[in-house]
DRENPA-3360 file (N, C-alpha, C; in nm, 2 decimals, always signed):
BEGIN
1 = MDDTGLER = +0.76/+0.08/+2.30/+0.66/+0.01/+2.24/+0.63/-0.13/+2.31 ~ +0.51/-0.17/+2.31/+0.47/-0.30/+2.37/+0.51/-0.41/+2.28 ~ +0.63/-0.47/+2.30/+0.68/-0.57/+2.20/+0.59/-0.69/+2.20 ~ +0.53/-0.73/+2.32/+0.45/-0.85/+2.32/+0.32/-0.82/+2.24 ~ +0.26/-0.70/+2.26/+0.14/-0.67/+2.19/+0.17/-0.66/+2.04 ~ +0.28/-0.61/+2.00/+0.32/-0.60/+1.86/+0.33/-0.74/+1.80 ~ +0.41/-0.83/+1.87/+0.43/-0.97/+1.82/+0.29/-1.04/+1.80 ~ +0.20/-1.03/+1.89/+0.07/-1.09/+1.88/+0.00/-1.04/+1.76;
9 = RVAAMRAV = +0.00/-0.91/+1.74/-0.07/-0.85/+1.63/-0.01/-0.88/+1.50 ~ +0.13/-0.89/+1.49/+0.19/-0.93/+1.36/+0.15/-1.07/+1.33 ~ +0.15/-1.16/+1.42/+0.11/-1.30/+1.39/-0.03/-1.31/+1.34 ~ -0.12/-1.23/+1.41/-0.26/-1.23/+1.37/-0.28/-1.17/+1.23 ~ -0.21/-1.06/+1.21/-0.21/-0.99/+1.08/-0.17/-1.08/+0.96 ~ -0.06/-1.15/+0.98/-0.01/-1.24/+0.88/-0.11/-1.36/+0.85 ~ -0.16/-1.41/+0.96/-0.26/-1.53/+0.94/-0.38/-1.48/+0.87 ~ -0.44/-1.37/+0.91/-0.57/-1.33/+0.85/-0.55/-1.28/+0.71;
17 = AERAGRLT = -0.44/-1.22/+0.68/-0.41/-1.18/+0.54/-0.40/-1.30/+0.45 ~ -0.34/-1.40/+0.50/-0.33/-1.52/+0.41/-0.47/-1.58/+0.39 ~ -0.55/-1.59/+0.50/-0.69/-1.64/+0.48/-0.77/-1.55/+0.39 ~ -0.76/-1.42/+0.40/-0.83/-1.33/+0.31/-0.79/-1.34/+0.17 ~ -0.66/-1.36/+0.15/-0.61/-1.38/+0.01/-0.67/-1.51/-0.05 ~ -0.68/-1.61/+0.03/-0.74/-1.74/-0.03/-0.88/-1.71/-0.06 ~ -0.95/-1.63/+0.02/-1.09/-1.60/+0.00/-1.11/-1.53/-0.14 ~ -1.02/-1.43/-0.16/-1.03/-1.36/-0.29/-1.02/-1.45/-0.41;
25 = LTYFQHPA = -0.94/-1.55/-0.40/-0.92/-1.64/-0.51/-1.05/-1.72/-0.55 ~ -1.14/-1.74/-0.45/-1.27/-1.80/-0.48/-1.36/-1.72/-0.57 ~ -1.33/-1.59/-0.57/-1.41/-1.50/-0.66/-1.33/-1.46/-0.79 ~ -1.20/-1.47/-0.78/-1.11/-1.41/-0.89/-1.14/-1.49/-1.02 ~ -1.16/-1.41/-1.13/-1.19/-1.46/-1.26/-1.32/-1.54/-1.27 ~ -1.40/-1.52/-1.17/-1.53/-1.59/-1.18/-1.62/-1.51/-1.28 ~ -1.69/-1.58/-1.37/-1.76/-1.52/-1.47/-1.89/-1.44/-1.42 ~ -1.93/-1.48/-1.30/-2.06/-1.42/-1.25/-2.02/-1.30/-1.15;
33 = LAVEHKPD = -1.90/-1.27/-1.14/-1.86/-1.16/-1.04/-1.92/-1.03/-1.09 ~ -2.00/-0.97/-1.00/-2.07/-0.84/-1.03/-1.99/-0.73/-0.98 ~ -1.98/-0.62/-1.06/-1.91/-0.50/-1.02/-2.00/-0.38/-1.00 ~ -2.00/-0.32/-0.88/-2.08/-0.20/-0.86/-1.99/-0.08/-0.85 ~ -2.05/+0.04/-0.85/-1.97/+0.16/-0.84/-2.02/+0.24/-0.72 ~ -1.92/+0.28/-0.64/-1.95/+0.36/-0.52/-1.98/+0.51/-0.56 ~ -2.02/+0.60/-0.47/-2.04/+0.74/-0.51/-1.92/+0.81/-0.57 ~ -1.80/+0.77/-0.53/-1.68/+0.83/-0.59/-1.64/+0.76/-0.72;
41 = ASPVTEAD = -1.72/+0.68/-0.77/-1.70/+0.61/-0.90/-1.60/+0.49/-0.90 ~ -1.55/+0.47/-0.78/-1.46/+0.35/-0.77/-1.54/+0.22/-0.76 ~ -1.48/+0.12/-0.81/-1.56/-0.01/-0.82/-1.55/-0.09/-0.69 ~ -1.65/-0.17/-0.67/-1.65/-0.26/-0.55/-1.72/-0.39/-0.59 ~ -1.68/-0.50/-0.53/-1.74/-0.63/-0.56/-1.78/-0.70/-0.43 ~ -1.86/-0.80/-0.44/-1.89/-0.89/-0.33/-1.76/-0.94/-0.26 ~ -1.66/-0.96/-0.34/-1.54/-1.01/-0.28/-1.47/-0.91/-0.19 ~ -1.48/-0.78/-0.23/-1.42/-0.68/-0.14/-1.49/-0.68/+0.00;
49 = RACETLIR = -1.62/-0.69/+0.00/-1.70/-0.68/+0.12/-1.68/-0.81/+0.20 ~ -1.67/-0.92/+0.14/-1.66/-1.05/+0.21/-1.52/-1.05/+0.27 ~ -1.42/-1.01/+0.20/-1.28/-1.01/+0.25/-1.26/-0.92/+0.37 ~ -1.32/-0.80/+0.36/-1.31/-0.70/+0.47/-1.38/-0.75/+0.59 ~ -1.50/-0.81/+0.57/-1.57/-0.87/+0.68/-1.49/-0.98/+0.76 ~ -1.43/-1.06/+0.68/-1.34/-1.17/+0.74/-1.23/-1.10/+0.83 ~ -1.16/-1.01/+0.77/-1.05/-0.94/+0.84/-1.10/-0.87/+0.97 ~ -1.21/-0.80/+0.95/-1.26/-0.72/+1.07/-1.31/-0.81/+1.18;
57 = RTLGAEFP = -1.38/-0.92/+1.14/-1.43/-1.01/+1.25/-1.32/-1.08/+1.32 ~ -1.22/-1.12/+1.24/-1.10/-1.19/+1.30/-1.02/-1.10/+1.39 ~ -0.98/-0.99/+1.35/-0.90/-0.90/+1.43/-0.99/-0.84/+1.55 ~ -1.12/-0.81/+1.52/-1.20/-0.76/+1.62/-1.22/-0.86/+1.74 ~ -1.23/-0.99/+1.70/-1.25/-1.09/+1.81/-1.12/-1.10/+1.89 ~ -1.01/-1.10/+1.83/-0.88/-1.12/+1.91/-0.84/-0.99/+1.98 ~ -0.87/-0.87/+1.92/-0.82/-0.75/+1.98/-0.94/-0.65/+1.98 ~ -1.04/-0.68/+2.07/-1.16/-0.60/+2.07/-1.15/-0.45/+2.10;
65 = HDGLLGEE = -1.04/-0.41/+2.16/-1.03/-0.27/+2.19/-0.94/-0.19/+2.08 ~ -0.90/-0.26/+1.98/-0.83/-0.19/+1.87/-0.92/-0.12/+1.78 ~ -0.88/-0.01/+1.72/-0.95/+0.06/+1.62/-0.95/-0.02/+1.48 ~ -1.05/+0.00/+1.40/-1.05/-0.06/+1.27/-1.10/+0.05/+1.17 ~ -1.02/+0.06/+1.06/-1.05/+0.15/+0.95/-1.04/+0.07/+0.82 ~ -1.15/+0.06/+0.75/-1.15/-0.02/+0.63/-1.21/+0.06/+0.51 ~ -1.17/+0.02/+0.39/-1.22/+0.09/+0.27/-1.37/+0.08/+0.26 ~ -1.42/-0.04/+0.28/-1.56/-0.07/+0.25/-1.66/-0.05/+0.37;
73 = LGHVPGSS = -1.61/-0.08/+0.49/-1.71/-0.08/+0.60/-1.68/+0.02/+0.71 ~ -1.60/+0.12/+0.68/-1.58/+0.24/+0.76/-1.49/+0.22/+0.88 ~ -1.51/+0.31/+0.98/-1.42/+0.33/+1.09/-1.49/+0.29/+1.22 ~ -1.43/+0.21/+1.30/-1.47/+0.18/+1.44/-1.35/+0.22/+1.53 ~ -1.37/+0.33/+1.61/-1.26/+0.37/+1.70/-1.23/+0.27/+1.80 ~ -1.10/+0.28/+1.85/-1.06/+0.19/+1.95/-1.00/+0.27/+2.07 ~ -0.96/+0.20/+2.17/-0.91/+0.26/+2.30/-0.78/+0.20/+2.34 ~ -0.72/+0.11/+2.26/-0.60/+0.04/+2.30/-0.47/+0.11/+2.26;
81 = GWDWVIDP = -0.48/+0.20/+2.17/-0.36/+0.26/+2.11/-0.31/+0.19/+1.99 ~ -0.39/+0.09/+1.94/-0.35/+0.02/+1.82/-0.47/+0.04/+1.72 ~ -0.44/+0.08/+1.60/-0.54/+0.09/+1.49/-0.50/+0.01/+1.37 ~ -0.60/-0.07/+1.32/-0.58/-0.15/+1.20/-0.64/-0.07/+1.08 ~ -0.57/-0.07/+0.97/-0.61/-0.01/+0.85/-0.61/-0.11/+0.74 ~ -0.73/-0.13/+0.68/-0.76/-0.25/+0.59/-0.80/-0.21/+0.45 ~ -0.74/-0.26/+0.35/-0.79/-0.25/+0.22/-0.81/-0.40/+0.17 ~ -0.93/-0.45/+0.16/-0.95/-0.59/+0.14/-0.91/-0.64/+0.00;
89 = IDGTVSFA = -0.93/-0.55/-0.10/-0.87/-0.58/-0.23/-0.82/-0.44/-0.29 ~ -0.70/-0.42/-0.28/-0.64/-0.30/-0.34/-0.61/-0.33/-0.48 ~ -0.67/-0.26/-0.57/-0.66/-0.29/-0.71/-0.79/-0.36/-0.76 ~ -0.91/-0.31/-0.72/-1.03/-0.38/-0.76/-1.05/-0.37/-0.91 ~ -1.00/-0.27/-0.97/-1.01/-0.26/-1.12/-0.94/-0.38/-1.18 ~ -0.82/-0.41/-1.14/-0.75/-0.52/-1.19/-0.82/-0.65/-1.15 ~ -0.86/-0.67/-1.03/-0.93/-0.79/-0.98/-1.05/-0.81/-1.07 ~ -1.13/-0.71/-1.09/-1.26/-0.73/-1.16/-1.24/-0.76/-1.31;
97 = HGVPLYGV = -1.12/-0.73/-1.36/-1.09/-0.76/-1.50/-1.01/-0.89/-1.51 ~ -0.99/-0.96/-1.40/-0.92/-1.09/-1.41/-0.77/-1.07/-1.42 ~ -0.72/-0.95/-1.38/-0.57/-0.93/-1.38/-0.52/-0.95/-1.24 ~ -0.41/-1.03/-1.23/-0.36/-1.07/-1.10/-0.29/-0.97/-1.01 ~ -0.28/-0.84/-1.06/-0.20/-0.74/-0.99/-0.28/-0.67/-0.88 ~ -0.34/-0.75/-0.79/-0.42/-0.69/-0.68/-0.36/-0.75/-0.55 ~ -0.40/-0.68/-0.44/-0.35/-0.73/-0.31/-0.44/-0.71/-0.20 ~ -0.42/-0.78/-0.09/-0.49/-0.76/+0.04/-0.39/-0.68/+0.13;
105 = LIGLERVE = -0.43/-0.56/+0.17/-0.34/-0.48/+0.25/-0.39/-0.46/+0.39 ~ -0.30/-0.48/+0.49/-0.33/-0.46/+0.63/-0.22/-0.38/+0.69 ~ -0.25/-0.27/+0.75/-0.15/-0.19/+0.82/-0.19/-0.18/+0.96 ~ -0.09/-0.16/+1.05/-0.11/-0.15/+1.19/-0.04/-0.02/+1.24 ~ -0.12/+0.07/+1.29/-0.07/+0.20/+1.34/-0.07/+0.19/+1.50 ~ +0.04/+0.25/+1.55/+0.05/+0.27/+1.69/+0.02/+0.42/+1.72 ~ -0.08/+0.44/+1.80/-0.14/+0.57/+1.83/-0.10/+0.62/+1.97 ~ -0.03/+0.73/+1.98/+0.01/+0.79/+2.11/-0.02/+0.93/+2.10;
113 = GDARRVVA = -0.13/+0.97/+2.16/-0.18/+1.11/+2.15/-0.22/+1.14/+2.01 ~ -0.16/+1.25/+1.96/-0.19/+1.29/+1.82/-0.09/+1.22/+1.72 ~ +0.01/+1.15/+1.78/+0.11/+1.09/+1.69/+0.06/+0.95/+1.65 ~ +0.09/+0.92/+1.52/+0.06/+0.79/+1.46/+0.18/+0.74/+1.38 ~ +0.20/+0.61/+1.40/+0.31/+0.55/+1.32/+0.27/+0.41/+1.28 ~ +0.29/+0.38/+1.15/+0.27/+0.24/+1.11/+0.38/+0.16/+1.16 ~ +0.35/+0.05/+1.23/+0.46/-0.03/+1.29/+0.46/-0.17/+1.24 ~ +0.36/-0.21/+1.16/+0.36/-0.34/+1.10/+0.26/-0.33/+0.98;
121 = GTCELPAM = +0.29/-0.42/+0.88/+0.20/-0.42/+0.77/+0.23/-0.53/+0.67 ~ +0.13/-0.57/+0.60/+0.15/-0.68/+0.50/+0.08/-0.65/+0.37 ~ +0.14/-0.69/+0.26/+0.08/-0.68/+0.13/+0.07/-0.82/+0.08 ~ -0.05/-0.88/+0.08/-0.07/-1.02/+0.03/-0.11/-1.01/-0.11 ~ -0.04/-1.08/-0.20/-0.06/-1.09/-0.34/-0.10/-1.23/-0.38 ~ -0.23/-1.26/-0.35/-0.27/-1.41/-0.36/-0.26/-1.47/-0.50 ~ -0.30/-1.39/-0.61/-0.29/-1.44/-0.74/-0.15/-1.46/-0.79 ~ -0.06/-1.38/-0.73/+0.08/-1.39/-0.77/+0.16/-1.49/-0.68;
129 = RERVWAAH = +0.10/-1.54/-0.58/+0.16/-1.63/-0.48/+0.28/-1.57/-0.41 ~ +0.26/-1.45/-0.37/+0.37/-1.39/-0.29/+0.31/-1.29/-0.19 ~ +0.40/-1.24/-0.10/+0.36/-1.14/-0.01/+0.48/-1.06/+0.04 ~ +0.46/-0.94/+0.08/+0.57/-0.86/+0.13/+0.52/-0.80/+0.27 ~ +0.59/-0.82/+0.37/+0.55/-0.77/+0.50/+0.66/-0.72/+0.59 ~ +0.63/-0.65/+0.69/+0.73/-0.59/+0.77/+0.68/-0.56/+0.91 ~ +0.76/-0.55/+1.01/+0.73/-0.50/+1.14/+0.85/-0.42/+1.19 ~ +0.82/-0.31/+1.27/+0.92/-0.22/+1.31/+1.03/-0.29/+1.39;
137 = GRGAWWER = +1.15/-0.27/+1.34/+1.27/-0.33/+1.40/+1.29/-0.48/+1.37 ~ +1.20/-0.54/+1.29/+1.21/-0.68/+1.26/+1.24/-0.71/+1.11 ~ +1.26/-0.61/+1.03/+1.29/-0.62/+0.89/+1.17/-0.63/+0.81 ~ +1.20/-0.63/+0.68/+1.10/-0.64/+0.57/+1.12/-0.77/+0.50 ~ +1.02/-0.85/+0.46/+1.04/-0.98/+0.41/+0.95/-1.00/+0.29 ~ +1.01/-1.08/+0.19/+0.95/-1.11/+0.07/+0.93/-1.26/+0.06 ~ +0.81/-1.31/+0.06/+0.78/-1.45/+0.05/+0.72/-1.49/-0.08 ~ +0.77/-1.59/-0.14/+0.71/-1.64/-0.27/+0.68/-1.79/-0.25;
145 = DGEPAAPA = +0.58/-1.83/-0.32/+0.53/-1.97/-0.31/+0.64/-2.07/-0.32 ~ +0.66/-2.15/-0.22/+0.76/-2.26/-0.22/+0.90/-2.22/-0.20 ~ +0.93/-2.09/-0.17/+1.07/-2.05/-0.15/+1.08/-1.99/-0.01 ~ +1.20/-2.00/+0.05/+1.22/-1.94/+0.18/+1.20/-1.79/+0.18 ~ +1.16/-1.73/+0.29/+1.15/-1.59/+0.30/+1.28/-1.52/+0.28 ~ +1.28/-1.41/+0.20/+1.41/-1.34/+0.17/+1.39/-1.19/+0.22 ~ +1.50/-1.13/+0.26/+1.48/-0.99/+0.30/+1.43/-0.91/+0.18 ~ +1.34/-0.82/+0.20/+1.29/-0.72/+0.10/+1.38/-0.60/+0.11;
153 = RVTAPKPL = +1.44/-0.56/+0.00/+1.53/-0.44/-0.01/+1.50/-0.36/-0.13 ~ +1.50/-0.23/-0.11/+1.49/-0.14/-0.22/+1.62/-0.14/-0.30 ~ +1.61/-0.09/-0.43/+1.73/-0.09/-0.51/+1.83/+0.01/-0.46 ~ +1.96/-0.01/-0.50/+2.06/+0.08/-0.46/+2.03/+0.22/-0.52 ~ +2.09/+0.33/-0.46/+2.06/+0.46/-0.51/+2.10/+0.48/-0.65 ~ +2.02/+0.56/-0.72/+2.05/+0.59/-0.86/+1.98/+0.72/-0.89 ~ +2.03/+0.80/-0.99/+1.96/+0.92/-1.02/+1.83/+0.90/-1.09 ~ +1.74/+0.99/-1.08/+1.61/+0.98/-1.14/+1.61/+0.95/-1.29;
161 = AQALVGTT = +1.71/+1.01/-1.35/+1.73/+0.99/-1.50/+1.75/+0.85/-1.54 ~ +1.80/+0.76/-1.44/+1.82/+0.62/-1.47/+1.72/+0.53/-1.40 ~ +1.62/+0.59/-1.34/+1.53/+0.51/-1.26/+1.41/+0.46/-1.33 ~ +1.36/+0.34/-1.29/+1.23/+0.29/-1.34/+1.13/+0.32/-1.23 ~ +1.03/+0.40/-1.27/+0.93/+0.45/-1.18/+0.79/+0.39/-1.21 ~ +0.72/+0.34/-1.11/+0.59/+0.29/-1.13/+0.48/+0.39/-1.08 ~ +0.36/+0.38/-1.14/+0.25/+0.45/-1.10/+0.12/+0.38/-1.15 ~ +0.01/+0.40/-1.09/-0.11/+0.32/-1.12/-0.17/+0.35/-1.26;
169 = GIEYFRRA = -0.20/+0.48/-1.28/-0.26/+0.52/-1.40/-0.27/+0.67/-1.42 ~ -0.27/+0.72/-1.54/-0.27/+0.86/-1.57/-0.40/+0.93/-1.53 ~ -0.51/+0.85/-1.52/-0.64/+0.91/-1.48/-0.64/+0.96/-1.34 ~ -0.55/+0.91/-1.25/-0.54/+0.96/-1.12/-0.48/+1.09/-1.11 ~ -0.38/+1.12/-1.20/-0.32/+1.25/-1.20/-0.42/+1.35/-1.25 ~ -0.50/+1.31/-1.35/-0.61/+1.40/-1.40/-0.71/+1.43/-1.29 ~ -0.75/+1.32/-1.22/-0.85/+1.34/-1.11/-0.80/+1.44/-1.01 ~ -0.67/+1.43/-0.98/-0.61/+1.51/-0.88/-0.57/+1.65/-0.93;
177 = GTEHVLDA = -0.58/+1.67/-1.06/-0.54/+1.80/-1.12/-0.39/+1.82/-1.12 ~ -0.31/+1.71/-1.13/-0.16/+1.71/-1.12/-0.10/+1.65/-1.24 ~ -0.16/+1.68/-1.36/-0.10/+1.62/-1.48/+0.04/+1.68/-1.50 ~ +0.07/+1.80/-1.45/+0.20/+1.86/-1.46/+0.31/+1.78/-1.39 ~ +0.27/+1.72/-1.28/+0.37/+1.63/-1.21/+0.40/+1.51/-1.30 ~ +0.30/+1.45/-1.36/+0.32/+1.34/-1.45/+0.41/+1.38/-1.57 ~ +0.38/+1.50/-1.62/+0.46/+1.54/-1.74/+0.61/+1.56/-1.69 ~ +0.63/+1.61/-1.57/+0.77/+1.63/-1.53/+0.83/+1.49/-1.50;
185 = LHARAGRV = +0.76/+1.40/-1.45/+0.81/+1.26/-1.42/+0.85/+1.20/-1.55 ~ +0.76/+1.20/-1.66/+0.80/+1.15/-1.79/+0.92/+1.21/-1.85 ~ +0.93/+1.34/-1.82/+1.05/+1.41/-1.88/+1.18/+1.38/-1.81 ~ +1.18/+1.35/-1.68/+1.30/+1.33/-1.61/+1.34/+1.19/-1.57 ~ +1.24/+1.10/-1.56/+1.27/+0.96/-1.52/+1.32/+0.88/-1.64 ~ +1.40/+0.78/-1.60/+1.45/+0.69/-1.71/+1.34/+0.62/-1.78 ~ +1.24/+0.56/-1.70/+1.13/+0.50/-1.75/+1.01/+0.51/-1.65 ~ +0.89/+0.52/-1.70/+0.77/+0.52/-1.62/+0.68/+0.41/-1.67;
193 = RGWSDCYA = +0.63/+0.33/-1.58/+0.54/+0.22/-1.61/+0.43/+0.21/-1.52 ~ +0.31/+0.16/-1.57/+0.19/+0.14/-1.48/+0.18/+0.00/-1.45 ~ +0.19/-0.04/-1.32/+0.18/-0.17/-1.27/+0.06/-0.20/-1.18 ~ -0.01/-0.10/-1.15/-0.14/-0.11/-1.08/-0.12/-0.12/-0.93 ~ -0.16/-0.01/-0.86/-0.19/-0.01/-0.72/-0.08/-0.06/-0.63 ~ -0.11/-0.15/-0.54/-0.01/-0.20/-0.44/+0.10/-0.29/-0.51 ~ +0.07/-0.34/-0.63/+0.17/-0.42/-0.69/+0.29/-0.34/-0.73 ~ +0.27/-0.22/-0.77/+0.39/-0.13/-0.80/+0.47/-0.11/-0.67;
201 = LALAATGR = +0.40/-0.08/-0.56/+0.48/-0.06/-0.44/+0.55/-0.19/-0.39 ~ +0.49/-0.30/-0.41/+0.55/-0.43/-0.38/+0.68/-0.45/-0.46 ~ +0.67/-0.41/-0.59/+0.79/-0.42/-0.68/+0.90/-0.33/-0.63 ~ +0.87/-0.21/-0.59/+0.97/-0.12/-0.54/+1.03/-0.16/-0.41 ~ +0.95/-0.22/-0.32/+1.00/-0.26/-0.19/+1.09/-0.38/-0.20 ~ +1.08/-0.45/-0.31/+1.16/-0.58/-0.33/+1.27/-0.56/-0.44 ~ +1.29/-0.43/-0.48/+1.40/-0.40/-0.57/+1.37/-0.44/-0.72 ~ +1.25/-0.45/-0.76/+1.22/-0.48/-0.89/+1.18/-0.36/-0.98;
209 = CDAVVEPW = +1.15/-0.25/-0.91/+1.16/-0.12/-0.98/+1.21/-0.02/-0.88 ~ +1.24/+0.10/-0.92/+1.32/+0.19/-0.83/+1.23/+0.28/-0.74 ~ +1.11/+0.31/-0.79/+1.03/+0.41/-0.72/+0.89/+0.40/-0.76 ~ +0.80/+0.46/-0.68/+0.66/+0.47/-0.71/+0.62/+0.61/-0.68 ~ +0.54/+0.67/-0.77/+0.48/+0.80/-0.74/+0.33/+0.79/-0.77 ~ +0.25/+0.82/-0.66/+0.10/+0.81/-0.67/+0.04/+0.94/-0.63 ~ -0.06/+0.99/-0.72/-0.12/+1.12/-0.69/-0.25/+1.12/-0.61 ~ -0.30/+1.00/-0.58/-0.43/+0.98/-0.52/-0.43/+0.86/-0.43;
217 = MNPWDAGP = -0.42/+0.88/-0.30/-0.41/+0.77/-0.21/-0.50/+0.80/-0.09 ~ -0.57/+0.69/-0.05/-0.64/+0.69/+0.08/-0.56/+0.62/+0.18 ~ -0.59/+0.64/+0.31/-0.50/+0.57/+0.41/-0.49/+0.42/+0.39 ~ -0.60/+0.36/+0.35/-0.60/+0.21/+0.33/-0.52/+0.17/+0.21 ~ -0.50/+0.26/+0.11/-0.42/+0.23/+0.00/-0.27/+0.22/+0.04 ~ -0.24/+0.31/+0.13/-0.10/+0.32/+0.18/-0.07/+0.23/+0.30 ~ -0.17/+0.18/+0.37/-0.16/+0.11/+0.49/-0.03/+0.05/+0.54 ~ +0.02/-0.06/+0.47/+0.14/-0.12/+0.53/+0.27/-0.06/+0.48;
225 = FPVIFEEA = +0.27/+0.03/+0.38/+0.39/+0.06/+0.31/+0.49/+0.15/+0.38 ~ +0.45/+0.24/+0.47/+0.56/+0.31/+0.54/+0.66/+0.22/+0.62 ~ +0.61/+0.12/+0.69/+0.70/+0.04/+0.76/+0.77/-0.06/+0.67 ~ +0.70/-0.11/+0.56/+0.77/-0.19/+0.47/+0.89/-0.12/+0.41 ~ +0.87/+0.00/+0.36/+0.98/+0.07/+0.30/+1.09/+0.11/+0.40 ~ +1.05/+0.15/+0.52/+1.15/+0.18/+0.62/+1.23/+0.06/+0.65 ~ +1.17/-0.05/+0.67/+1.25/-0.17/+0.70/+1.33/-0.23/+0.58 ~ +1.28/-0.19/+0.46/+1.35/-0.24/+0.34/+1.46/-0.14/+0.30;
233 = GGAFSAWD = +1.49/-0.04/+0.38/+1.60/+0.05/+0.35/+1.55/+0.17/+0.26 ~ +1.42/+0.19/+0.25/+1.37/+0.30/+0.17/+1.30/+0.41/+0.25 ~ +1.22/+0.49/+0.18/+1.14/+0.60/+0.24/+1.01/+0.60/+0.17 ~ +0.91/+0.63/+0.25/+0.77/+0.65/+0.20/+0.71/+0.77/+0.27 ~ +0.65/+0.86/+0.18/+0.59/+0.98/+0.23/+0.49/+1.03/+0.14 ~ +0.41/+1.13/+0.18/+0.33/+1.21/+0.09/+0.42/+1.30/+0.00 ~ +0.36/+1.37/-0.10/+0.44/+1.45/-0.19/+0.51/+1.57/-0.11 ~ +0.45/+1.61/+0.00/+0.52/+1.72/+0.07/+0.62/+1.67/+0.18;
241 = GTPGIHGR = +0.65/+1.54/+0.17/+0.74/+1.48/+0.27/+0.68/+1.43/+0.40 ~ +0.55/+1.45/+0.42/+0.49/+1.41/+0.54/+0.49/+1.25/+0.55 ~ +0.54/+1.20/+0.66/+0.54/+1.05/+0.67/+0.40/+1.00/+0.70 ~ +0.39/+0.87/+0.69/+0.26/+0.80/+0.73/+0.17/+0.78/+0.61 ~ +0.04/+0.76/+0.64/-0.05/+0.71/+0.54/-0.17/+0.81/+0.52 ~ -0.16/+0.93/+0.58/-0.28/+1.02/+0.57/-0.25/+1.14/+0.49 ~ -0.15/+1.13/+0.40/-0.12/+1.25/+0.32/-0.18/+1.26/+0.18 ~ -0.26/+1.16/+0.14/-0.34/+1.16/+0.02/-0.26/+1.14/-0.11;
249 = TAVAAHPA = -0.13/+1.14/-0.10/-0.04/+1.11/-0.21/+0.08/+1.02/-0.16 ~ +0.16/+0.98/-0.25/+0.27/+0.89/-0.21/+0.39/+0.90/-0.30 ~ +0.51/+0.89/-0.24/+0.64/+0.87/-0.30/+0.71/+0.76/-0.22 ~ +0.76/+0.66/-0.29/+0.84/+0.56/-0.22/+0.96/+0.52/-0.31 ~ +1.07/+0.51/-0.24/+1.20/+0.48/-0.31/+1.31/+0.48/-0.21 ~ +1.43/+0.44/-0.26/+1.55/+0.46/-0.17/+1.56/+0.61/-0.13 ~ +1.60/+0.64/+0.00/+1.60/+0.77/+0.05/+1.66/+0.88/-0.05 ~ +1.77/+0.85/-0.12/+1.83/+0.95/-0.20/+1.74/+0.98/-0.32;
257 = LHAELLTM = +1.68/+0.87/-0.38/+1.59/+0.89/-0.50/+1.46/+0.95/-0.45 ~ +1.41/+0.92/-0.33/+1.29/+0.98/-0.27/+1.31/+1.13/-0.26 ~ +1.43/+1.17/-0.21/+1.45/+1.31/-0.20/+1.45/+1.38/-0.33 ~ +1.51/+1.32/-0.43/+1.51/+1.38/-0.57/+1.37/+1.39/-0.62 ~ +1.29/+1.29/-0.60/+1.15/+1.29/-0.65/+1.07/+1.40/-0.57 ~ +1.09/+1.42/-0.45/+1.02/+1.53/-0.37/+1.06/+1.66/-0.43 ~ +1.18/+1.68/-0.46/+1.23/+1.81/-0.52/+1.16/+1.83/-0.66 ~ +1.16/+1.72/-0.74/+1.10/+1.73/-0.87/+0.95/+1.77/-0.86;
265 = IAEARRGA = +0.88/+1.70/-0.77/+0.74/+1.73/-0.75/+0.71/+1.87/-0.71 ~ +0.79/+1.92/-0.61/+0.78/+2.06/-0.56/+0.80/+2.16/-0.68 ~ +0.90/+2.13/-0.76/+0.93/+2.22/-0.87/+0.82/+2.22/-0.97 ~ +0.77/+2.11/-1.00/+0.66/+2.10/-1.10/+0.53/+2.17/-1.04 ~ +0.51/+2.16/-0.92/+0.39/+2.22/-0.86/+0.40/+2.37/-0.85 ~ +0.52/+2.42/-0.82/+0.55/+2.56/-0.82/+0.53/+2.62/-0.96 ~ +0.59/+2.54/-1.06/+0.58/+2.59/-1.20/+0.43/+2.59/-1.25 ~ +0.35/+2.50/-1.20/+0.21/+2.50/-1.24/+0.13/+2.62/-1.19;
273 = VS = +0.17/+2.69/-1.08/+0.10/+2.80/-1.03/+0.17/+2.93/-1.05 ~ +0.28/+2.93/-1.11/+0.36/+3.05/-1.14/+0.30/+3.13/-1.26;
% end
């Protein structure tokens, strides 16, 4: 891997995520914030578009040959072997309701032929005054306002029956037609809680909950989290175990709990079709 290229991109990623986070705060809890709905019924605001525009312009100017994929403004292919994946406001529902559990997500994929690997990423949580970020081989880090950066670590292994598991909302299981997985999770997990989008994943990556199970994910929703969990001692994959951000679902946890969750999901899905 081009270490110099990665270091430059990590520095740029962290700087622009912080700028974008500050930009979101100028819109957050503003009484005049208008919410529109896209064709898939998901919400979008002026803040989403402004934030993504800032990130794309900044990264595009510094790395003009890198690819860019964003939730709001689409895909621009690149030729450098580096692709940025951007969610300007992950958790727009929370953001639009004045709830601080939203984040700015930026992931960086290294592309070599047909192989893709997330090698850096950040989850900026501006209204919570914290961030979680990681780069391949450089650790995962949790930064909170006014405190020194601390290593981000997943919780120690524990059985699912004792685990606290996060997920965004039951409507996503319904949309995906996987209510049976949610039923199995409720039956077998110690506790299941809804903490909204990237915030649940940030909690798991920093040891504040044990796992996250999501039935409906776009690449930009997952962007930074494969490398964050890898560097934090955990595992992140789609429900079928496929690594990366393109699997449309997500499971994140300590590797032992991750494996138990994959088994539970597979059993629930087999039961639903038998």
